[in-house]
C-alpha positions as CSV (number, residue, x, y, z in Angstrom):
1,X,5.0,11.1,-41.6
2,X,6.5,7.8,-42.7
3,X,8.5,5.6,-40.4
4,X,11.6,6.2,-42.5
5,X,11.5,9.9,-41.7
6,X,13.3,10.3,-38.5
7,X,11.8,12.7,-36.0
8,X,14.4,15.4,-35.1
9,X,13.4,16.2,-31.5
10,X,15.2,19.7,-31.6
11,X,13.0,20.7,-34.5
12,X,9.7,20.1,-32.6
13,X,7.8,22.9,-30.9
14,X,7.6,22.6,-27.1
15,X,4.1,21.1,-27.2
16,X,5.1,18.7,-29.9
17,X,8.2,17.7,-28.0
18,X,6.3,17.0,-24.8
19,X,3.8,14.9,-26.7
20,X,6.7,13.0,-28.4
21,X,8.3,12.4,-25.0
22,X,5.0,10.9,-23.8
23,X,5.2,8.5,-26.8
24,X,8.9,7.8,-26.2
25,X,8.3,7.0,-22.6
26,X,5.5,4.7,-23.6
27,X,7.9,2.9,-25.9
28,X,10.7,2.9,-23.3
29,X,13.1,4.9,-25.4
30,X,15.8,5.9,-22.9
31,X,18.1,8.0,-25.2
32,X,15.2,10.0,-26.6
33,X,14.0,10.8,-23.2
34,X,17.4,12.0,-22.1
35,X,17.6,14.2,-25.3
36,X,14.1,15.5,-24.9
37,X,14.8,16.4,-21.2
38,X,18.0,18.3,-22.2
39,X,16.3,20.2,-25.0
40,X,13.5,21.4,-22.8
41,X,16.0,22.5,-20.1
42,X,18.0,24.3,-22.8
43,X,14.9,26.1,-23.9
44,X,14.5,27.5,-20.4
45,X,12.0,25.1,-18.9
46,X,12.1,24.8,-15.1
47,X,13.2,21.3,-14.0
48,X,10.0,20.8,-12.1
49,X,8.0,21.7,-15.3
50,X,9.9,19.1,-17.3
51,X,9.3,16.5,-14.6
52,X,5.6,17.1,-14.3
53,X,4.5,17.9,-17.9
54,X,6.8,15.5,-19.8
55,X,7.8,12.7,-17.5
56,X,5.2,12.3,-14.8
57,X,2.3,12.9,-17.3
58,X,3.9,10.3,-19.6
59,X,4.2,7.8,-16.8
60,X,0.6,8.5,-15.8
61,X,-0.5,7.3,-19.2
62,X,1.8,4.2,-18.9
63,X,0.3,3.5,-15.5
64,X,-3.3,3.7,-16.7
65,X,-2.6,1.3,-19.6
66,X,-0.8,-1.1,-17.2
67,X,-3.8,-1.0,-14.8
68,X,-6.1,-1.7,-17.7
69,X,-4.1,-4.6,-19.0
70,X,-2.9,-2.9,-22.2
71,X,0.7,-2.8,-21.1
72,X,2.5,-5.6,-19.2
73,X,5.4,-5.6,-16.7
74,X,8.3,-5.9,-19.2
75,X,7.0,-2.9,-21.2
76,X,6.4,-0.9,-18.0
77,X,9.9,-1.7,-16.8
78,X,11.3,-0.2,-20.0
79,X,9.2,2.9,-19.6
80,X,10.3,3.2,-16.0
81,X,13.9,2.8,-17.0
82,X,13.5,5.6,-19.6
83,X,11.9,7.7,-16.9
84,X,14.8,7.1,-14.6
85,X,17.3,8.3,-17.2
86,X,15.4,11.6,-17.5
87,X,15.2,11.8,-13.7
88,X,19.0,11.3,-13.6
89,X,19.4,14.7,-15.3
90,X,16.6,16.4,-13.3
91,X,17.2,15.1,-9.8
92,X,20.3,17.3,-9.0
93,X,18.5,20.4,-10.5
94,X,15.3,19.7,-8.6
95,X,17.3,19.5,-5.3
96,X,19.0,22.8,-6.1
97,X,15.6,24.5,-6.8
98,X,13.9,22.8,-3.9
99,X,11.1,21.6,-6.0
100,X,8.0,20.3,-4.2
101,X,7.8,16.6,-3.5
102,X,4.6,14.7,-3.0
103,X,6.1,12.7,-0.2
104,X,8.6,10.1,0.8
105,X,8.4,6.3,0.8
106,X,10.5,3.6,2.3
107,X,10.0,0.3,0.4
108,X,11.4,-3.3,0.7
109,X,10.6,-6.9,0.0
110,X,10.1,-8.7,3.3
111,X,12.5,-11.1,5.1
112,X,12.8,-14.5,3.4
113,X,11.6,-13.2,0.0
114,X,14.0,-12.3,-2.8
115,X,11.5,-11.2,-5.5
116,X,11.9,-7.6,-6.5
117,X,10.4,-6.9,-9.9
118,X,7.1,-5.7,-8.5
119,X,8.8,-3.7,-5.8
120,X,11.2,-2.1,-8.3
121,X,8.3,-1.2,-10.5
122,X,6.5,0.5,-7.5
123,X,9.7,2.4,-6.6
124,X,10.2,3.6,-10.1
125,X,6.6,4.6,-10.7
126,X,6.4,6.3,-7.3
127,X,9.6,8.3,-8.2
128,X,8.0,9.1,-11.5
129,X,4.9,10.5,-9.7
130,X,7.1,12.8,-7.7
131,X,7.8,10.9,-4.5
132,X,11.2,10.4,-2.9
133,X,11.8,6.6,-2.7
134,X,14.3,4.8,-0.4
135,X,14.6,1.2,-1.5
136,X,15.7,-1.3,1.1
137,X,16.0,-4.1,-1.4
138,X,15.1,-7.8,-0.8
139,X,15.0,-10.0,2.3
140,X,14.4,-7.1,4.6
141,X,14.2,-7.9,8.4
142,X,12.0,-5.9,10.7
143,X,15.1,-4.2,12.2
144,X,16.0,-2.8,8.9
145,X,12.6,-1.4,8.3
146,X,12.6,0.3,11.7
147,X,16.1,1.8,11.2
148,X,15.0,3.2,7.8
149,X,11.8,4.6,9.2
150,X,13.6,6.4,12.0
151,X,16.4,7.6,9.8
152,X,14.3,8.7,6.8
153,X,11.1,9.8,8.5
154,X,9.0,8.9,5.4
155,X,5.3,9.3,4.9
156,X,4.8,5.8,3.6
157,X,6.1,2.3,4.3
158,X,5.7,-0.1,1.4
159,X,6.2,-3.9,1.8
160,X,6.2,-6.5,-0.9
161,X,6.0,-10.3,-0.8
162,X,5.6,-12.8,-3.6
163,X,5.6,-16.0,-1.5
164,X,2.7,-17.2,0.6
165,X,5.3,-18.3,3.2
166,X,6.7,-14.7,3.6
167,X,3.3,-12.9,3.6
168,X,2.9,-13.2,7.4
169,X,6.2,-11.4,8.0
170,X,4.3,-8.2,7.0
171,X,2.3,-8.6,10.1
172,X,5.4,-9.0,12.2
173,X,6.6,-5.6,10.9
174,X,3.2,-3.9,11.6
175,X,2.9,-5.5,15.0
176,X,6.4,-4.3,15.9
177,X,5.5,-0.7,14.8
178,X,2.4,-1.0,17.1
179,X,4.5,-2.2,20.1
180,X,6.9,0.7,19.6
181,X,4.0,3.2,19.3
182,X,5.1,4.1,15.8
183,X,2.3,2.6,13.7
184,X,0.3,5.8,13.3
185,X,3.3,7.7,12.1
186,X,3.3,6.0,8.7
187,X,0.9,5.0,5.9
188,X,1.5,1.3,5.4
189,X,0.9,-0.1,1.8
190,X,1.4,-3.8,1.0
191,X,1.4,-5.6,-2.3
192,X,2.5,-8.8,-4.1
193,X,0.8,-11.5,-6.2
194,X,-0.5,-13.7,-3.4
195,X,-2.0,-10.9,-1.3
196,X,-5.5,-9.5,-1.4
197,X,-7.6,-6.8,0.2
198,X,-8.8,-9.1,3.1
199,X,-5.2,-10.0,3.9
200,X,-4.2,-6.3,4.0
201,X,-7.0,-5.5,6.4
202,X,-6.3,-8.5,8.6
203,X,-2.6,-7.6,9.2
204,X,-3.5,-3.9,9.9
205,X,-2.1,-2.3,6.7
206,X,-3.7,1.0,5.5
207,X,-4.2,-0.5,2.0
208,X,-3.4,-3.4,-0.3
209,X,-2.2,-2.3,-3.8
210,X,-2.6,-4.9,-6.5
211,X,0.0,-3.3,-8.8
212,X,2.3,-0.3,-9.2
213,X,-0.2,1.9,-10.8
214,X,-2.7,1.4,-8.0
215,X,0.1,1.9,-5.5
216,X,0.8,5.4,-7.0
217,X,-2.9,6.4,-6.9
218,X,-3.3,5.1,-3.4
219,X,-0.2,6.9,-2.1
220,X,-1.4,10.2,-3.7
221,X,-4.9,9.8,-2.1
222,X,-3.4,9.2,1.3
223,X,-1.0,12.2,1.0
224,X,-3.9,14.4,0.0
225,X,-5.9,13.3,3.1
226,X,-2.8,13.8,5.2
227,X,-2.3,17.4,3.9
228,X,-6.0,18.2,4.4
229,X,-5.9,17.0,8.0
230,X,-2.8,19.1,8.6
231,X,-4.3,22.2,7.2
232,X,-7.7,21.7,8.8
């Protein structure tokens, strides 16, 4: 098919449309994702099926290529925004049908730090993988983390920092959780350019995630373990 021939999404079979949506997500084409999502729903697909087969699977491919250095942050942000547009249609329907969620995450950039691209990317990709995400934004003090943890009762706490001067604040949050006897209630994931695995271990986090794709995989692994322990 030549580039001049426009692909008519509604004329594609279900399998072809899902494949095309993976490509459109990869290319960050928001309107096409919205259209594809609506077509599948009109054809009688369950919202959860559209989410997992078309969107989550598409974002998994994006995540892998991001991890392998084939895609970069600007491209992944476009993909994540396209994903978000599809999620906008599916979210109310998923709530109605009570579709299963992988888990819940509270995430924020720590106090003193106003960088949020990495954090936003993690939030979008976690949402794309089937997690509920509560984003506390930037410059988040320990009190705000604690309030959100008590209010939301998430499985995971995510903290981000881009400045070497704000990295130690992560330890402040973790130490406060320990003091309050809450540390074991949450999986704590940390990330940001200046961090590394040693730092994550030293401050008592469960894991350091070098990028959004790793954060999603790590979160999934921890949730699997959590469920196995619960059912054991």
